[in-house]
C-alpha positions as CSV (number, residue, x, y, z in Angstrom):
1,M,97.6,116.3,119.1
2,R,95.7,113.0,119.3
3,H,94.0,113.8,116.0
4,S,97.3,114.4,114.2
5,N,98.7,111.2,115.7
6,Q,95.8,109.2,114.4
7,L,96.0,110.8,110.9
8,R,99.8,110.1,110.8
9,F,99.1,106.5,111.9
10,W,96.6,105.8,109.2
11,I,98.8,107.4,106.5
12,L,101.7,105.2,107.6
13,V,99.7,101.9,107.7
14,S,98.2,102.7,104.3
15,I,101.7,103.1,102.9
16,V,102.6,99.7,104.4
17,A,99.5,98.1,102.8
18,I,100.5,99.3,99.4
19,S,104.1,98.0,100.0
20,G,102.6,94.6,101.0
21,F,100.6,94.7,97.9
22,S,103.6,95.2,95.7
23,Q,105.6,92.4,97.5
24,G,102.7,90.0,97.3
25,M,102.2,90.7,93.6
26,L,105.9,90.3,92.7
27,L,106.4,86.7,94.1
28,P,103.8,84.8,92.0
29,L,103.8,87.2,89.1
30,I,107.5,86.9,88.3
31,A,107.4,83.2,89.0
32,V,104.6,82.7,86.5
33,I,106.3,84.9,83.8
34,F,109.7,83.1,84.2
35,E,107.9,79.7,84.2
36,H,106.2,80.6,80.9
37,D,109.6,81.7,79.5
38,G,111.2,78.3,80.5
39,V,113.4,79.6,83.3
40,S,114.3,76.7,85.7
41,S,112.6,76.5,89.1
42,S,116.0,76.9,90.9
43,L,116.8,80.1,89.0
44,N,113.3,81.3,89.7
45,G,113.9,80.7,93.4
46,I,117.3,82.5,93.2
47,N,115.6,85.6,91.7
48,A,113.0,85.6,94.5
49,T,115.8,85.8,97.1
50,A,116.9,89.2,95.7
51,L,114.3,91.1,97.8
52,Y,115.6,89.6,101.1
53,I,119.3,90.1,100.0
54,G,118.4,93.8,99.4
55,I,116.9,94.0,102.9
56,L,120.1,92.5,104.5
57,I,122.5,94.5,102.5
58,I,121.0,97.9,103.5
59,S,120.2,97.0,107.1
60,P,123.5,98.0,108.7
61,F,123.4,101.4,107.0
62,M,119.9,102.4,107.9
63,E,120.1,103.7,111.5
64,G,122.5,106.6,111.0
65,P,120.4,108.3,108.2
66,L,117.2,107.8,110.3
67,R,118.7,109.5,113.3
68,K,120.2,112.3,111.1
69,F,117.3,113.1,108.8
70,G,114.3,111.8,110.7
71,Y,111.5,109.4,109.8
72,K,109.7,111.2,106.9
73,P,112.7,111.6,104.5
74,I,113.7,107.9,104.9
75,I,110.1,106.7,104.2
76,I,109.9,109.0,101.1
77,A,113.3,107.8,99.8
78,G,112.3,104.2,100.4
79,G,108.9,104.6,98.7
80,G,110.5,106.5,95.8
81,V,113.0,103.6,95.1
82,V,110.1,101.1,95.2
83,I,108.0,103.1,92.7
84,L,110.8,103.7,90.3
85,S,111.8,100.0,90.4
86,L,108.3,98.8,89.8
87,A,107.9,101.2,86.8
88,L,111.2,99.9,85.3
89,F,110.2,96.2,85.2
90,P,108.5,96.5,81.7
91,L,111.5,98.3,80.3
92,W,113.8,95.3,79.8
93,K,112.9,91.7,80.6
94,T,116.1,89.9,81.5
95,F,116.9,87.7,84.5
96,W,119.6,89.8,86.0
97,F,117.9,93.2,85.4
98,W,114.8,91.9,87.2
99,F,117.1,90.5,89.9
100,F,118.6,93.9,90.4
101,L,115.2,95.6,90.4
102,R,114.0,93.2,93.1
103,L,117.2,93.9,95.1
104,C,116.3,97.6,94.9
105,I,112.8,97.0,96.0
106,G,114.2,95.1,99.0
107,I,116.3,98.1,99.8
108,G,113.4,100.5,99.4
109,D,111.0,98.4,101.3
110,N,113.4,98.0,104.2
111,A,113.9,101.7,104.5
112,L,110.1,102.2,104.3
113,H,109.3,99.5,106.9
114,F,112.1,100.3,109.2
115,A,111.2,104.0,109.5
116,T,107.4,103.4,109.7
117,Q,107.8,100.6,112.3
118,T,110.1,102.7,114.4
119,W,107.9,105.8,114.1
120,I,104.7,103.9,115.1
121,T,106.4,102.2,118.1
122,S,107.9,105.5,119.3
123,F,104.6,107.5,119.3
124,S,102.4,104.6,120.5
125,S,101.7,104.4,124.2
126,K,102.4,101.0,125.9
127,E,98.7,100.5,126.4
128,R,98.0,100.8,122.6
129,R,101.3,99.5,121.2
130,G,100.0,96.0,120.6
131,R,96.9,97.3,118.9
132,N,98.8,99.7,116.7
133,I,101.5,97.2,115.6
134,S,98.9,94.6,115.0
135,L,97.1,97.0,112.7
136,Y,100.4,97.7,111.0
137,G,100.8,93.9,110.4
138,L,97.1,93.5,109.4
139,F,97.4,96.2,106.7
140,F,100.6,94.7,105.4
141,G,98.9,91.2,105.4
142,I,95.8,92.4,103.5
143,G,98.0,94.1,100.9
144,F,100.2,91.1,100.6
145,A,97.2,88.8,100.2
146,A,95.6,91.1,97.5
147,G,98.9,91.3,95.5
148,P,98.6,87.9,93.8
149,L,95.2,89.0,92.3
150,M,97.3,91.0,89.8
151,T,98.8,87.8,88.4
152,P,96.0,87.0,85.9
153,L,96.6,90.4,84.2
154,V,99.7,89.0,82.5
155,D,97.3,87.4,80.0
156,I,96.3,91.0,79.0
157,S,99.8,92.5,79.2
158,Q,102.9,91.5,81.1
159,S,103.5,95.2,81.8
160,L,100.0,96.0,83.2
161,P,100.5,94.6,86.8
162,F,103.7,96.6,87.2
163,I,102.1,99.8,85.9
164,I,99.1,99.4,88.2
165,S,101.2,98.6,91.3
166,S,103.6,101.6,90.6
167,V,100.6,104.0,90.2
168,L,99.0,102.8,93.5
169,C,102.4,103.3,95.3
170,L,102.7,106.7,93.8
171,I,99.3,107.8,95.1
172,A,100.0,106.5,98.6
173,W,103.5,108.1,98.5
174,G,101.9,111.5,97.8
175,F,100.2,111.5,101.2
176,L,103.6,111.2,103.0
177,F,104.4,114.8,102.0
178,T,101.5,116.1,104.3
179,L,103.2,114.6,107.4
180,K,105.4,116.7,109.7
181,N,108.9,115.2,110.1
182,D,110.0,113.7,113.5
183,F,113.2,112.3,114.9
184,P,114.0,109.3,117.2
185,E,115.5,110.0,120.6
186,Q,119.1,111.1,120.3
187,D,120.7,110.4,123.6
188,M,123.2,107.9,122.3
189,A,126.3,108.6,120.1
190,V,125.8,107.7,116.4
191,N,129.0,109.0,114.9
192,S,131.1,105.9,114.3
193,F,130.8,102.3,113.2
194,K,132.0,101.4,116.7
195,D,128.9,103.2,118.2
196,T,126.7,101.2,115.8
197,I,128.2,97.9,116.9
198,S,127.9,98.9,120.6
199,R,124.1,99.7,120.1
200,F,123.6,96.4,118.2
201,S,125.3,94.4,121.0
202,T,123.3,96.2,123.7
203,A,120.0,95.6,121.9
204,V,120.8,91.9,121.3
205,R,121.9,91.5,124.9
206,F,118.6,92.8,126.3
207,G,116.1,91.9,123.6
208,W,117.3,88.7,121.9
209,V,114.3,86.7,123.1
210,A,112.0,89.2,121.3
211,F,113.8,88.8,118.0
212,L,113.1,85.0,117.9
213,P,109.4,85.5,116.9
214,A,110.4,87.7,113.9
215,M,113.0,85.2,112.7
216,G,110.5,82.3,113.2
217,Y,107.8,84.1,111.2
218,G,110.3,84.8,108.4
219,F,111.1,81.1,108.2
220,L,107.5,80.1,108.5
221,E,106.2,82.4,105.8
222,S,108.9,81.7,103.2
223,S,109.0,78.0,103.7
224,L,105.1,77.7,103.7
225,N,104.9,79.8,100.5
226,G,108.1,78.6,98.8
227,S,108.6,74.9,99.9
228,F,105.2,73.6,101.0
229,P,103.7,73.7,97.4
230,V,106.6,71.4,96.3
231,Y,106.0,69.0,99.2
232,A,102.2,69.1,98.7
233,L,102.5,68.1,95.0
234,R,104.8,65.3,95.9
235,I,102.3,63.8,98.4
236,G,99.6,63.9,95.7
237,L,97.7,67.2,96.5
238,S,96.6,69.3,93.5
239,V,97.7,72.8,92.7
240,S,94.1,74.1,93.5
241,S,94.3,72.4,96.9
242,V,97.6,74.1,97.6
243,S,96.0,77.4,96.8
244,I,93.1,76.7,99.2
245,L,95.5,75.6,102.0
246,L,97.7,78.7,101.8
247,T,94.6,80.9,101.6
248,S,93.2,79.2,104.8
249,F,96.4,80.1,106.6
250,A,96.4,83.7,105.3
251,I,92.8,84.3,106.2
252,G,93.4,83.0,109.8
253,S,96.4,85.3,110.2
254,I,94.5,88.4,108.9
255,V,91.3,87.8,110.9
256,F,93.1,87.4,114.3
257,Q,95.9,89.9,113.9
258,L,94.1,92.7,115.6
259,P,92.4,90.7,118.5
260,L,95.7,89.2,119.4
261,G,97.4,92.6,119.4
262,I,94.7,94.0,121.8
263,M,95.0,90.9,124.0
264,S,98.7,91.4,124.2
265,D,98.0,95.0,125.5
266,K,95.8,93.5,128.2
267,F,97.5,90.2,129.2
268,G,101.1,91.0,128.4
269,R,103.2,90.4,125.3
270,R,105.2,87.5,126.7
271,N,102.1,85.5,127.8
272,I,100.5,85.8,124.4
273,I,103.7,84.8,122.5
274,I,104.0,81.8,124.8
275,A,100.4,80.8,124.1
276,I,100.5,81.3,120.3
277,S,103.8,79.5,119.8
278,L,102.5,76.5,121.8
279,I,99.1,76.3,120.0
280,G,100.9,76.9,116.7
281,G,103.3,74.0,117.3
282,I,100.4,71.7,118.3
283,S,98.4,72.8,115.2
284,F,101.3,71.9,112.8
285,I,101.7,68.5,114.6
286,A,98.0,68.0,113.9
287,A,98.5,69.1,110.3
288,S,101.2,66.4,109.8
289,A,98.7,63.8,110.9
290,V,95.9,64.8,108.5
291,E,98.0,66.1,105.5
292,H,96.2,63.9,103.0
293,S,92.8,65.4,103.8
294,V,92.4,68.9,102.2
295,L,89.4,69.7,104.5
296,L,91.1,68.7,107.8
297,L,94.4,70.3,106.7
298,S,92.7,73.5,105.8
299,I,91.2,73.6,109.4
300,C,94.6,73.0,110.9
301,L,96.3,75.7,108.8
302,F,93.5,78.1,109.6
303,I,94.0,77.6,113.3
304,A,97.8,77.8,112.9
305,G,97.3,81.1,110.9
306,M,95.0,82.4,113.7
307,V,97.8,82.2,116.2
308,V,101.2,82.3,114.5
309,G,100.2,84.8,111.8
310,S,100.7,87.5,114.4
311,T,104.2,86.3,115.5
312,F,106.1,89.1,113.7
313,S,103.9,92.0,114.9
314,L,103.9,90.6,118.5
315,G,107.7,90.2,118.4
316,I,108.0,93.9,117.4
317,S,105.7,95.0,120.2
318,Y,107.5,92.8,122.7
319,M,110.9,94.3,121.6
320,S,109.4,97.8,122.0
321,D,108.4,97.0,125.6
322,L,112.0,95.8,126.4
323,M,114.0,98.5,124.7
324,P,114.5,102.0,126.0
325,K,113.3,104.6,123.5
326,N,116.8,105.6,122.3
327,L,117.3,101.9,121.2
328,L,114.0,101.5,119.4
329,P,115.6,102.2,115.9
330,T,118.2,99.6,116.6
331,G,115.7,97.1,117.9
332,N,113.4,97.6,114.9
333,L,116.4,97.1,112.6
334,I,117.4,93.8,114.2
335,C,113.8,92.6,113.9
336,G,114.0,93.3,110.2
337,I,117.3,91.5,110.0
338,A,116.0,88.5,112.0
339,F,113.0,88.3,109.7
340,S,115.2,88.4,106.6
341,V,117.5,85.7,108.0
342,G,114.5,83.5,108.7
343,S,113.1,84.2,105.2
344,L,116.3,83.4,103.4
345,S,117.0,80.2,105.4
346,G,113.3,78.9,105.3
347,P,113.2,77.6,101.7
348,F,116.8,76.3,101.8
349,I,116.4,74.3,105.1
350,A,112.8,73.2,104.2
351,G,114.1,72.2,100.7
352,I,116.8,70.0,102.2
353,F,114.3,68.5,104.6
354,I,111.9,67.6,101.8
355,E,114.7,66.2,99.7
356,Y,116.4,64.0,102.3
357,F,113.6,63.2,104.8
358,S,110.8,62.3,102.4
359,D,109.2,59.9,104.9
360,V,108.8,62.7,107.5
361,S,106.1,65.4,107.2
362,F,107.1,68.9,106.1
363,F,104.9,70.3,109.0
364,N,107.2,68.7,111.6
365,I,110.0,71.2,110.9
366,I,107.6,74.2,111.5
367,S,106.1,72.6,114.6
368,F,109.7,72.1,115.9
369,L,110.4,75.8,115.3
370,M,107.3,77.0,117.0
371,L,107.9,74.8,120.1
372,T,111.5,76.0,120.2
373,I,110.3,79.6,120.4
374,F,107.7,78.6,123.1
375,A,110.5,77.0,125.1
376,F,112.9,80.0,124.9
377,V,110.3,82.6,125.7
378,T,108.9,80.6,128.6
379,M,112.4,80.0,130.1
380,Y,114.0,83.3,129.4
381,G,111.3,85.9,128.8
382,R,110.7,86.8,132.5
383,K,114.4,86.8,133.2
384,M,115.0,89.2,130.3
385,E,112.3,91.6,131.5
386,K,113.8,91.7,135.0
387,K,117.3,92.3,133.5
388,V,115.9,95.2,131.3
389,E,114.0,96.7,134.3
390,H,117.2,96.6,136.4
391,A,119.4,98.1,133.7
392,F,117.2,100.8,132.3
393,H,114.5,101.6,134.7
394,S,116.0,101.3,138.2
């Protein structure tokens, strides 16, 4: 049983790595292609939001099919949509066709991540949940970081990165068929829209504090990748410096993902989230003070990446601790929605901040966000745990 669980786990995180790879590839690749074709930066940004819009559109309709058909068919369907969409990119290069394909990839990725996340949290013991979810985040992060390496291939052929990515997805997808299907716990009604609203409200009532890290990470990741380069160029940093700075953050988050997950198993999810949000907030305040030095800023962003790079996976683990098993699909779904809301609002709010508060550092908005999460989890985390304990375990 343990061996089959481990095999299933490694197949699922491999799928997630390939999904991260395709997402990480698409952002810079399409931005570069559109830039070369003379598409405006604002339209380029609108096209990039298609992925997150796809995630939000499909989210309310995911839980019913998962409970009805089980994890495996949902992951296979989601993976199939991603593969087909990637393969269709070279077919017709127009703004709205590519927008539609990115929307489809958002839908497919959401199905894939929602089902794999829920499956992993359901079969992981509480003692290994932090480790397993951090490995899930780690594999996605490695895939996402490797994705942009495909961008230079556009000089050989614009179709080549899409073809390579779709073939890699197809290979990983094939392993899914070896898994035995499983179903989430079914002791709640799932028949009507009213039941869905009831589950959502119950999950939010008991787990809202655990959804804040997911939303915060979405905001952080999208604003750092989408808005920070604009701010950096305006304060006189070079394009190569921006690349070094973002890589510093990414390396910090990848290297410390697993250790923080293991620490959360040992010292408690709430305590680790409080610590990382505080240290992250301080790191970004420090970054605002040294933003004209690439070396010092790289160090600050590496330290920030070390701690806040695990915010999303720790949020999922914390939510899994709070929710009873029959609400895990709902909780995972809301984590995904919270992440998407943060991702969509990040570049917009950060863009306004950069435009109208040019004398204030961009990093202040992120430090404010991290310290807000720190305050809420510190004030309400323990109360929420007692509330959940009383409601579901007494």
